[in-house]
PDB file of N, H, CA, C and O in Angstrom:
ATOM      1  N   MET A   1      86.016  76.856 101.477  1.00  0.00           N
ATOM      2  CA  MET A   1      86.494  77.959 101.118  1.00  0.00           C
ATOM      3  C   MET A   1      86.446  79.161 101.274  1.00  0.00           C
ATOM      4  O   MET A   1      85.494  79.513 100.578  1.00  0.00           O
ATOM      5  N   SER A   2      86.989  80.272 101.882  1.00  0.00           N
ATOM      6  H   SER A   2      87.762  79.986 102.448  1.00  0.00           H
ATOM      7  CA  SER A   2      86.510  81.654 102.037  1.00  0.00           C
ATOM      8  C   SER A   2      86.394  82.883 100.978  1.00  0.00           C
ATOM      9  O   SER A   2      87.211  83.214 100.119  1.00  0.00           O
ATOM     10  N   GLU A   3      85.347  83.363 101.241  1.00  0.00           N
ATOM     11  H   GLU A   3      84.683  83.095 101.939  1.00  0.00           H
ATOM     12  CA  GLU A   3      85.249  84.347 100.046  1.00  0.00           C
ATOM     13  C   GLU A   3      86.023  85.275 100.090  1.00  0.00           C
ATOM     14  O   GLU A   3      86.214  85.994  99.110  1.00  0.00           O
ATOM     15  N   GLY A   4      86.460  85.398 100.925  1.00  0.00           N
ATOM     16  H   GLY A   4      86.305  84.813 101.721  1.00  0.00           H
ATOM     17  CA  GLY A   4      87.464  86.495 101.019  1.00  0.00           C
ATOM     18  C   GLY A   4      87.130  88.041 101.469  1.00  0.00           C
ATOM     19  O   GLY A   4      85.923  88.260 101.570  1.00  0.00           O
ATOM     20  N   PHE A   5      87.898  89.019 101.722  1.00  0.00           N
ATOM     21  H   PHE A   5      88.878  88.841 101.639  1.00  0.00           H
ATOM     22  CA  PHE A   5      87.615  90.259 102.266  1.00  0.00           C
ATOM     23  C   PHE A   5      87.903  91.225 101.228  1.00  0.00           C
ATOM     24  O   PHE A   5      88.922  91.343 100.548  1.00  0.00           O
ATOM     25  N   TYR A   6      86.689  91.986 101.220  1.00  0.00           N
ATOM     26  H   TYR A   6      85.861  91.891 101.772  1.00  0.00           H
ATOM     27  CA  TYR A   6      86.857  93.286 100.153  1.00  0.00           C
ATOM     28  C   TYR A   6      86.488  94.587 101.145  1.00  0.00           C
ATOM     29  O   TYR A   6      85.838  94.681 102.187  1.00  0.00           O
ATOM     30  N   PHE A   7      87.414  95.792 100.095  1.00  0.00           N
ATOM     31  H   PHE A   7      87.943  95.716  99.249  1.00  0.00           H
ATOM     32  CA  PHE A   7      87.109  96.897 100.931  1.00  0.00           C
ATOM     33  C   PHE A   7      86.386  97.499  99.922  1.00  0.00           C
ATOM     34  O   PHE A   7      86.784  97.419  98.760  1.00  0.00           O
ATOM     35  N   ASN A   8      84.950  98.344 100.333  1.00  0.00           N
ATOM     36  H   ASN A   8      84.627  98.409 101.277  1.00  0.00           H
ATOM     37  CA  ASN A   8      83.898  98.762  99.905  1.00  0.00           C
ATOM     38  C   ASN A   8      84.391 100.014 100.033  1.00  0.00           C
ATOM     39  O   ASN A   8      84.787 100.508 101.089  1.00  0.00           O
ATOM     40  N   VAL A   9      84.365 100.794  98.435  1.00  0.00           N
ATOM     41  H   VAL A   9      84.043 100.392  97.578  1.00  0.00           H
ATOM     42  CA  VAL A   9      85.261 102.214  98.245  1.00  0.00           C
ATOM     43  C   VAL A   9      83.931 103.484  98.820  1.00  0.00           C
ATOM     44  O   VAL A   9      84.080 104.623  99.263  1.00  0.00           O
ATOM     45  N   GLU A  10      82.832 102.772  98.599  1.00  0.00           N
ATOM     46  H   GLU A  10      82.711 101.846  98.240  1.00  0.00           H
ATOM     47  CA  GLU A  10      81.560 103.828  98.807  1.00  0.00           C
ATOM     48  C   GLU A  10      81.371 104.194 100.349  1.00  0.00           C
ATOM     49  O   GLU A  10      81.084 105.317 100.764  1.00  0.00           O
ATOM     50  N   THR A  11      81.579 103.061 101.124  1.00  0.00           N
ATOM     51  H   THR A  11      81.812 102.149 100.787  1.00  0.00           H
ATOM     52  CA  THR A  11      81.402 103.072 102.839  1.00  0.00           C
ATOM     53  C   THR A  11      82.665 103.183 103.792  1.00  0.00           C
ATOM     54  O   THR A  11      82.676 103.377 105.008  1.00  0.00           O
ATOM     55  N   GLY A  12      83.781 102.999 102.873  1.00  0.00           N
ATOM     56  H   GLY A  12      83.773 102.841 101.886  1.00  0.00           H
ATOM     57  CA  GLY A  12      85.257 102.717 103.812  1.00  0.00           C
ATOM     58  C   GLY A  12      85.194 101.660 104.521  1.00  0.00           C
ATOM     59  O   GLY A  12      86.106 101.769 105.342  1.00  0.00           O
ATOM     60  N   GLU A  13      84.487 100.408 104.735  1.00  0.00           N
ATOM     61  H   GLU A  13      83.747 100.320 104.069  1.00  0.00           H
ATOM     62  CA  GLU A  13      84.237  99.572 105.579  1.00  0.00           C
ATOM     63  C   GLU A  13      84.971  98.196 104.774  1.00  0.00           C
ATOM     64  O   GLU A  13      85.216  98.270 103.570  1.00  0.00           O
ATOM     65  N   VAL A  14      85.167  97.420 105.269  1.00  0.00           N
ATOM     66  H   VAL A  14      84.968  97.360 106.247  1.00  0.00           H
ATOM     67  CA  VAL A  14      85.559  95.945 104.669  1.00  0.00           C
ATOM     68  C   VAL A  14      84.508  95.134 104.827  1.00  0.00           C
ATOM     69  O   VAL A  14      83.787  95.178 105.825  1.00  0.00           O
ATOM     70  N   GLU A  15      84.357  94.409 103.946  1.00  0.00           N
ATOM     71  H   GLU A  15      84.942  94.374 103.136  1.00  0.00           H
ATOM     72  CA  GLU A  15      83.266  93.366 103.930  1.00  0.00           C
ATOM     73  C   GLU A  15      83.604  91.665 104.028  1.00  0.00           C
ATOM     74  O   GLU A  15      84.676  91.405 103.481  1.00  0.00           O
ATOM     75  N   GLN A  16      83.204  90.976 104.364  1.00  0.00           N
ATOM     76  H   GLN A  16      82.334  91.186 104.809  1.00  0.00           H
ATOM     77  CA  GLN A  16      83.888  89.589 104.171  1.00  0.00           C
ATOM     78  C   GLN A  16      82.604  89.082 102.951  1.00  0.00           C
ATOM     79  O   GLN A  16      81.404  89.349 102.895  1.00  0.00           O
ATOM     80  N   GLY A  17      83.411  88.335 102.155  1.00  0.00           N
ATOM     81  H   GLY A  17      84.387  88.119 102.200  1.00  0.00           H
ATOM     82  CA  GLY A  17      82.205  87.974 100.861  1.00  0.00           C
ATOM     83  C   GLY A  17      82.067  89.204 100.048  1.00  0.00           C
ATOM     84  O   GLY A  17      82.658  90.283 100.083  1.00  0.00           O
ATOM     85  N   LYS A  18      80.892  88.621  99.134  1.00  0.00           N
ATOM     86  H   LYS A  18      80.412  87.744  99.106  1.00  0.00           H
ATOM     87  CA  LYS A  18      80.821  89.871  98.081  1.00  0.00           C
ATOM     88  C   LYS A  18      78.976  90.459  98.506  1.00  0.00           C
ATOM     89  O   LYS A  18      77.898  90.160  97.993  1.00  0.00           O
ATOM     90  N   GLN A  19      79.273  91.209  99.436  1.00  0.00           N
ATOM     91  H   GLN A  19      80.149  91.453  99.853  1.00  0.00           H
ATOM     92  CA  GLN A  19      78.175  91.777  99.827  1.00  0.00           C
ATOM     93  C   GLN A  19      77.917  93.318  99.173  1.00  0.00           C
ATOM     94  O   GLN A  19      76.839  93.857  99.422  1.00  0.00           O
ATOM     95  N   SER A  20      78.643  93.833  98.563  1.00  0.00           N
ATOM     96  H   SER A  20      79.519  93.396  98.361  1.00  0.00           H
ATOM     97  CA  SER A  20      77.946  94.914  97.714  1.00  0.00           C
ATOM     98  C   SER A  20      78.556  94.965  96.141  1.00  0.00           C
ATOM     99  O   SER A  20      79.296  94.005  95.922  1.00  0.00           O
ATOM    100  N   SER A  21      78.402  95.857  95.040  1.00  0.00           N
ATOM    101  H   SER A  21      77.801  96.636  95.218  1.00  0.00           H
ATOM    102  CA  SER A  21      78.144  95.772  93.936  1.00  0.00           C
ATOM    103  C   SER A  21      79.706  95.545  93.887  1.00  0.00           C
ATOM    104  O   SER A  21      80.462  95.788  94.827  1.00  0.00           O
ATOM    105  N   TRP A  22      80.128  94.981  92.498  1.00  0.00           N
ATOM    106  H   TRP A  22      79.513  94.783  91.735  1.00  0.00           H
ATOM    107  CA  TRP A  22      81.222  94.926  92.081  1.00  0.00           C
ATOM    108  C   TRP A  22      82.276  96.575  91.733  1.00  0.00           C
ATOM    109  O   TRP A  22      83.466  96.867  91.845  1.00  0.00           O
ATOM    110  N   SER A  23      81.160  97.220  91.330  1.00  0.00           N
ATOM    111  H   SER A  23      80.193  96.982  91.239  1.00  0.00           H
ATOM    112  CA  SER A  23      81.791  98.297  91.146  1.00  0.00           C
ATOM    113  C   SER A  23      82.251  99.272  92.241  1.00  0.00           C
ATOM    114  O   SER A  23      82.947 100.269  92.043  1.00  0.00           O
ATOM    115  N   SER A  24      81.633  98.733  93.756  1.00  0.00           N
ATOM    116  H   SER A  24      81.068  97.923  93.916  1.00  0.00           H
ATOM    117  CA  SER A  24      81.901  99.512  94.910  1.00  0.00           C
ATOM    118  C   SER A  24      83.041  98.693  96.020  1.00  0.00           C
ATOM    119  O   SER A  24      83.092  98.878  97.236  1.00  0.00           O
ATOM    120  N   ARG A  25      83.846  97.827  95.268  1.00  0.00           N
ATOM    121  H   ARG A  25      83.805  97.677  94.281  1.00  0.00           H
ATOM    122  CA  ARG A  25      84.476  97.095  95.624  1.00  0.00           C
ATOM    123  C   ARG A  25      85.953  96.711  95.359  1.00  0.00           C
ATOM    124  O   ARG A  25      86.202  96.325  94.217  1.00  0.00           O
ATOM    125  N   LEU A  26      86.989  96.764  96.273  1.00  0.00           N
ATOM    126  H   LEU A  26      86.786  97.078  97.201  1.00  0.00           H
ATOM    127  CA  LEU A  26      88.559  96.539  95.674  1.00  0.00           C
ATOM    128  C   LEU A  26      88.698  94.969  96.431  1.00  0.00           C
ATOM    129  O   LEU A  26      88.366  94.866  97.611  1.00  0.00           O
ATOM    130  N   GLY A  27      89.240  93.696  95.622  1.00  0.00           N
ATOM    131  H   GLY A  27      89.510  93.780  94.663  1.00  0.00           H
ATOM    132  CA  GLY A  27      89.632  92.474  96.279  1.00  0.00           C
ATOM    133  C   GLY A  27      89.400  91.819  95.327  1.00  0.00           C
ATOM    134  O   GLY A  27      89.241  92.220  94.174  1.00  0.00           O
ATOM    135  N   PRO A  28      89.348  90.426  95.846  1.00  0.00           N
ATOM    136  CA  PRO A  28      89.413  89.560  97.271  1.00  0.00           C
ATOM    137  C   PRO A  28      90.810  90.021  97.878  1.00  0.00           C
ATOM    138  O   PRO A  28      91.709  90.458  97.159  1.00  0.00           O
ATOM    139  N   TYR A  29      90.905  89.907  99.063  1.00  0.00           N
ATOM    140  H   TYR A  29      90.174  89.552  99.647  1.00  0.00           H
ATOM    141  CA  TYR A  29      92.305  89.840  99.840  1.00  0.00           C
ATOM    142  C   TYR A  29      92.116  88.676 100.552  1.00  0.00           C
ATOM    143  O   TYR A  29      91.046  88.071 100.621  1.00  0.00           O
ATOM    144  N   ASP A  30      93.273  88.320 101.146  1.00  0.00           N
ATOM    145  H   ASP A  30      94.142  88.812 101.091  1.00  0.00           H
ATOM    146  CA  ASP A  30      92.974  87.303 102.007  1.00  0.00           C
ATOM    147  C   ASP A  30      93.186  87.334 103.550  1.00  0.00           C
ATOM    148  O   ASP A  30      93.600  86.330 104.129  1.00  0.00           O
ATOM    149  N   THR A  31      92.961  88.250 104.078  1.00  0.00           N
ATOM    150  H   THR A  31      92.625  89.066 103.607  1.00  0.00           H
ATOM    151  CA  THR A  31      93.063  88.995 105.232  1.00  0.00           C
ATOM    152  C   THR A  31      92.040  90.397 105.465  1.00  0.00           C
ATOM    153  O   THR A  31      92.010  91.315 104.646  1.00  0.00           O
ATOM    154  N   ARG A  32      91.335  90.379 106.553  1.00  0.00           N
ATOM    155  H   ARG A  32      91.360  89.634 107.219  1.00  0.00           H
ATOM    156  CA  ARG A  32      90.640  91.723 107.041  1.00  0.00           C
ATOM    157  C   ARG A  32      91.867  92.891 106.882  1.00  0.00           C
ATOM    158  O   ARG A  32      91.620  93.846 106.145  1.00  0.00           O
ATOM    159  N   GLU A  33      92.792  92.846 107.360  1.00  0.00           N
ATOM    160  H   GLU A  33      92.993  92.070 107.958  1.00  0.00           H
ATOM    161  CA  GLU A  33      93.857  93.297 107.505  1.00  0.00           C
ATOM    162  C   GLU A  33      94.811  94.071 106.229  1.00  0.00           C
ATOM    163  O   GLU A  33      95.477  95.104 106.304  1.00  0.00           O
ATOM    164  N   ALA A  34      94.579  93.085 104.974  1.00  0.00           N
ATOM    165  H   ALA A  34      94.038  92.246 104.913  1.00  0.00           H
ATOM    166  CA  ALA A  34      94.901  93.368 103.952  1.00  0.00           C
ATOM    167  C   ALA A  34      93.933  94.293 103.260  1.00  0.00           C
ATOM    168  O   ALA A  34      94.404  95.244 102.636  1.00  0.00           O
ATOM    169  N   ALA A  35      92.649  94.117 103.304  1.00  0.00           N
ATOM    170  H   ALA A  35      92.267  93.344 103.810  1.00  0.00           H
ATOM    171  CA  ALA A  35      91.399  94.844 102.783  1.00  0.00           C
ATOM    172  C   ALA A  35      91.268  96.168 103.354  1.00  0.00           C
ATOM    173  O   ALA A  35      90.662  97.096 102.819  1.00  0.00           O
ATOM    174  N   GLU A  36      91.919  96.214 104.565  1.00  0.00           N
ATOM    175  H   GLU A  36      92.412  95.460 105.000  1.00  0.00           H
ATOM    176  CA  GLU A  36      91.869  97.521 105.076  1.00  0.00           C
ATOM    177  C   GLU A  36      92.676  98.311 104.623  1.00  0.00           C
ATOM    178  O   GLU A  36      92.388  99.498 104.775  1.00  0.00           O
ATOM    179  N   HIS A  37      93.984  97.972 103.898  1.00  0.00           N
ATOM    180  H   HIS A  37      94.217  97.008 103.775  1.00  0.00           H
ATOM    181  CA  HIS A  37      94.660  98.477 103.289  1.00  0.00           C
ATOM    182  C   HIS A  37      94.883  98.774 101.827  1.00  0.00           C
ATOM    183  O   HIS A  37      95.791  99.383 101.262  1.00  0.00           O
ATOM    184  N   ALA A  38      93.762  98.152 101.359  1.00  0.00           N
ATOM    185  H   ALA A  38      93.024  97.657 101.818  1.00  0.00           H
ATOM    186  CA  ALA A  38      93.371  98.527  99.955  1.00  0.00           C
ATOM    187  C   ALA A  38      93.583  99.351  99.004  1.00  0.00           C
ATOM    188  O   ALA A  38      93.921  99.040  97.862  1.00  0.00           O
ATOM    189  N   LEU A  39      93.339 100.795  99.553  1.00  0.00           N
ATOM    190  H   LEU A  39      93.065 101.048 100.481  1.00  0.00           H
ATOM    191  CA  LEU A  39      93.813 101.973  98.845  1.00  0.00           C
ATOM    192  C   LEU A  39      95.044 102.467  99.177  1.00  0.00           C
ATOM    193  O   LEU A  39      95.707 103.010  98.293  1.00  0.00           O
ATOM    194  N   ALA A  40      95.411 102.390 100.132  1.00  0.00           N
ATOM    195  H   ALA A  40      94.873 101.949 100.850  1.00  0.00           H
ATOM    196  CA  ALA A  40      97.068 102.279  99.921  1.00  0.00           C
ATOM    197  C   ALA A  40      97.646 101.391  98.827  1.00  0.00           C
ATOM    198  O   ALA A  40      98.110 101.727  97.738  1.00  0.00           O
ATOM    199  N   THR A  41      97.543 100.460  99.240  1.00  0.00           N
ATOM    200  H   THR A  41      97.165 100.187 100.125  1.00  0.00           H
ATOM    201  CA  THR A  41      97.948  99.261  98.359  1.00  0.00           C
ATOM    202  C   THR A  41      97.799  99.806  96.706  1.00  0.00           C
ATOM    203  O   THR A  41      98.730  99.991  95.922  1.00  0.00           O
ATOM    204  N   ALA A  42      96.365  99.991  96.459  1.00  0.00           N
ATOM    205  H   ALA A  42      95.609  99.840  97.096  1.00  0.00           H
ATOM    206  CA  ALA A  42      96.279 100.557  95.358  1.00  0.00           C
ATOM    207  C   ALA A  42      97.141 101.655  94.515  1.00  0.00           C
ATOM    208  O   ALA A  42      97.432 101.539  93.324  1.00  0.00           O
ATOM    209  N   ARG A  43      97.478 102.706  95.336  1.00  0.00           N
ATOM    210  H   ARG A  43      97.241 102.801  96.303  1.00  0.00           H
ATOM    211  CA  ARG A  43      98.237 103.855  94.817  1.00  0.00           C
ATOM    212  C   ARG A  43      99.472 103.379  94.993  1.00  0.00           C
ATOM    213  O   ARG A  43     100.153 103.765  94.043  1.00  0.00           O
ATOM    214  N   GLU A  44     100.240 102.587  95.903  1.00  0.00           N
ATOM    215  H   GLU A  44      99.686 102.274  96.675  1.00  0.00           H
ATOM    216  CA  GLU A  44     101.396 102.164  95.401  1.00  0.00           C
ATOM    217  C   GLU A  44     101.581 101.519  94.038  1.00  0.00           C
ATOM    218  O   GLU A  44     102.547 101.741  93.308  1.00  0.00           O
ATOM    219  N   ARG A  45     100.528 100.664  93.744  1.00  0.00           N
ATOM    220  H   ARG A  45      99.743 100.484  94.337  1.00  0.00           H
ATOM    221  CA  ARG A  45     100.787  99.900  92.517  1.00  0.00           C
ATOM    222  C   ARG A  45     100.860 100.787  91.373  1.00  0.00           C
ATOM    223  O   ARG A  45     101.696 100.608  90.487  1.00  0.00           O
ATOM    224  N   ASN A  46      99.920 101.850  91.351  1.00  0.00           N
ATOM    225  H   ASN A  46      99.241 101.995  92.071  1.00  0.00           H
ATOM    226  CA  ASN A  46      99.453 102.701  90.362  1.00  0.00           C
ATOM    227  C   ASN A  46     100.874 103.449  89.948  1.00  0.00           C
ATOM    228  O   ASN A  46     101.359 103.623  88.830  1.00  0.00           O
ATOM    229  N   ALA A  47     101.367 103.831  91.268  1.00  0.00           N
ATOM    230  H   ALA A  47     100.973 103.690  92.176  1.00  0.00           H
ATOM    231  CA  ALA A  47     102.483 104.477  91.129  1.00  0.00           C
ATOM    232  C   ALA A  47     103.588 103.858  90.480  1.00  0.00           C
ATOM    233  O   ALA A  47     104.447 104.479  89.854  1.00  0.00           O
ATOM    234  N   ALA A  48     103.553 102.574  90.647  1.00  0.00           N
ATOM    235  H   ALA A  48     102.855 102.070  91.156  1.00  0.00           H
ATOM    236  CA  ALA A  48     104.574 101.768  90.161  1.00  0.00           C
ATOM    237  C   ALA A  48     104.460 101.779  88.542  1.00  0.00           C
ATOM    238  O   ALA A  48     105.319 102.142  87.738  1.00  0.00           O
ATOM    239  N   TRP A  49     103.343 101.349  88.328  1.00  0.00           N
ATOM    240  H   TRP A  49     102.646 101.053  88.981  1.00  0.00           H
ATOM    241  CA  TRP A  49     102.870 101.217  86.918  1.00  0.00           C
ATOM    242  C   TRP A  49     103.041 102.645  85.867  1.00  0.00           C
ATOM    243  O   TRP A  49     103.135 102.805  84.650  1.00  0.00           O
ATOM    244  N   ASP A  50     103.026 103.333  86.784  1.00  0.00           N
ATOM    245  H   ASP A  50     102.950 103.203  87.772  1.00  0.00           H
ATOM    246  CA  ASP A  50     102.961 105.078  85.987  1.00  0.00           C
ATOM    247  C   ASP A  50     104.658 105.326  85.656  1.00  0.00           C
ATOM    248  O   ASP A  50     105.201 105.777  84.648  1.00  0.00           O
ATOM    249  N   GLU A  51     105.161 104.891  86.791  1.00  0.00           N
ATOM    250  H   GLU A  51     104.720 104.525  87.610  1.00  0.00           H
ATOM    251  CA  GLU A  51     107.004 105.147  86.794  1.00  0.00           C
ATOM    252  C   GLU A  51     107.118 103.896  85.525  1.00  0.00           C
ATOM    253  O   GLU A  51     107.528 104.459  84.510  1.00  0.00           O
ATOM    254  N   GLU A  52     106.969 102.926  85.359  1.00  0.00           N
ATOM    255  H   GLU A  52     106.637 102.469  86.183  1.00  0.00           H
ATOM    256  CA  GLU A  52     107.254 101.996  84.617  1.00  0.00           C
ATOM    257  C   GLU A  52     106.755 102.552  82.903  1.00  0.00           C
ATOM    258  O   GLU A  52     107.519 102.529  81.938  1.00  0.00           O
ATOM    259  N   ASP A  53     105.479 102.967  82.873  1.00  0.00           N
ATOM    260  H   ASP A  53     104.858 102.985  83.657  1.00  0.00           H
ATOM    261  CA  ASP A  53     105.054 103.667  81.681  1.00  0.00           C
ATOM    262  C   ASP A  53     106.066 104.650  81.474  1.00  0.00           C
ATOM    263  O   ASP A  53     106.556 104.657  80.345  1.00  0.00           O
ATOM    264  N   ARG A  54     106.449 105.393  82.210  1.00  0.00           N
ATOM    265  H   ARG A  54     106.051 105.387  83.128  1.00  0.00           H
ATOM    266  CA  ARG A  54     107.385 106.675  81.598  1.00  0.00           C
ATOM    267  C   ARG A  54     108.591 106.054  81.208  1.00  0.00           C
ATOM    268  O   ARG A  54     108.915 106.363  80.062  1.00  0.00           O
ATOM    269  N   ARG A  55     109.551 105.095  81.919  1.00  0.00           N
ATOM    270  H   ARG A  55     109.288 104.843  82.850  1.00  0.00           H
ATOM    271  CA  ARG A  55     110.610 104.494  81.454  1.00  0.00           C
ATOM    272  C   ARG A  55     110.478 104.143  79.975  1.00  0.00           C
ATOM    273  O   ARG A  55     111.248 104.491  79.080  1.00  0.00           O
ATOM    274  N   ASP A  56     109.125 103.228  79.838  1.00  0.00           N
ATOM    275  H   ASP A  56     108.499 102.946  80.565  1.00  0.00           H
ATOM    276  CA  ASP A  56     108.878 102.792  78.352  1.00  0.00           C
ATOM    277  C   ASP A  56     108.743 103.867  77.599  1.00  0.00           C
ATOM    278  O   ASP A  56     109.400 103.629  76.586  1.00  0.00           O
ATOM    279  N   ALA A  57     108.208 105.044  77.503  1.00  0.00           N
ATOM    280  H   ALA A  57     107.674 105.238  78.326  1.00  0.00           H
ATOM    281  CA  ALA A  57     108.102 106.044  76.317  1.00  0.00           C
ATOM    282  C   ALA A  57     109.164 106.613  76.397  1.00  0.00           C
ATOM    283  O   ALA A  57     109.419 107.460  75.541  1.00  0.00           O
ATOM    284  N   GLN A  58     110.064 106.347  77.386  1.00  0.00           N
ATOM    285  H   GLN A  58     109.856 105.659  78.081  1.00  0.00           H
ATOM    286  CA  GLN A  58     111.917 107.036  77.031  1.00  0.00           C
ATOM    287  C   GLN A  58     112.587 106.256  76.091  1.00  0.00           C
ATOM    288  O   GLN A  58     113.370 106.740  75.273  1.00  0.00           O
ATOM    289  N   ASP A  59     112.245 104.759  76.191  1.00  0.00           N
ATOM    290  H   ASP A  59     111.609 104.366  76.856  1.00  0.00           H
ATOM    291  CA  ASP A  59     112.629 103.973  75.167  1.00  0.00           C
ATOM    292  C   ASP A  59     112.812 104.303  73.842  1.00  0.00           C
ATOM    293  O   ASP A  59     113.170 103.445  73.035  1.00  0.00           O
TER     294      ASP A  59
END
Protein backbone atom coordinates (compact mmCIF):
# COMPACT_ATOMS: atom_id res chain seq x y z
CA MET A 1 0.00 0.00 0.00
CA SER A 2 1.30 3.45 -0.90
CA GLU A 3 1.95 5.99 1.83
CA GLY A 4 0.11 8.64 -0.16
CA PHE A 5 1.10 12.14 -1.19
CA TYR A 6 1.38 15.15 1.09
CA PHE A 7 1.60 18.89 0.50
CA ASN A 8 4.33 20.56 2.54
CA VAL A 9 3.03 23.99 3.57
CA GLU A 10 6.52 25.27 4.41
CA THR A 11 8.18 24.40 1.10
CA GLY A 12 5.14 24.38 -1.19
CA GLU A 13 6.26 21.00 -2.52
CA VAL A 14 4.47 17.68 -2.86
CA GLU A 15 6.10 14.79 -1.03
CA GLN A 16 5.48 11.08 -1.40
CA GLY A 17 5.15 9.55 2.02
CA LYS A 18 5.68 11.16 5.41
CA GLN A 19 8.94 12.98 4.71
CA SER A 20 8.34 16.06 6.86
CA SER A 21 6.86 16.86 10.26
CA TRP A 22 3.11 16.42 10.72
CA SER A 23 2.86 20.15 11.43
CA SER A 24 4.17 20.98 7.96
CA ARG A 25 2.04 18.73 5.80
CA LEU A 26 -1.50 18.36 4.51
CA GLY A 27 -2.75 14.95 3.48
CA PRO A 28 -2.56 12.17 2.71
CA TYR A 29 -3.92 12.40 -0.81
CA ASP A 30 -4.31 9.50 -3.23
CA THR A 31 -2.61 11.29 -6.13
CA ARG A 32 0.16 13.82 -6.65
CA GLU A 33 -2.34 16.07 -8.45
CA ALA A 34 -4.71 16.09 -5.48
CA ALA A 35 -1.83 17.02 -3.17
CA GLU A 36 -0.84 19.85 -5.53
CA HIS A 37 -4.32 21.31 -5.02
CA ALA A 38 -4.30 20.86 -1.24
CA LEU A 39 -4.46 24.56 -0.38
CA ALA A 40 -7.36 25.22 -2.75
CA THR A 41 -9.20 22.20 -1.34
CA ALA A 42 -8.63 23.44 2.21
CA ARG A 43 -9.91 26.93 1.32
CA GLU A 44 -13.05 25.48 -0.26
CA ARG A 45 -13.76 23.24 2.72
CA ASN A 46 -13.18 26.07 5.20
CA ALA A 47 -15.55 28.34 3.27
CA ALA A 48 -18.22 25.63 3.28
CA TRP A 49 -17.80 25.04 7.02
CA ASP A 50 -17.94 28.79 7.71
CA GLU A 51 -21.18 29.03 5.74
CA GLU A 52 -22.61 26.07 7.65
CA ASP A 53 -21.68 27.74 10.96
CA ARG A 54 -23.40 30.98 9.85
CA ARG A 55 -26.58 29.08 9.00
CA ASP A 56 -26.51 27.19 12.31
CA ALA A 57 -26.07 30.45 14.22
CA GLN A 58 -29.21 31.86 12.57
CA ASP A 59 -31.36 28.93 13.67
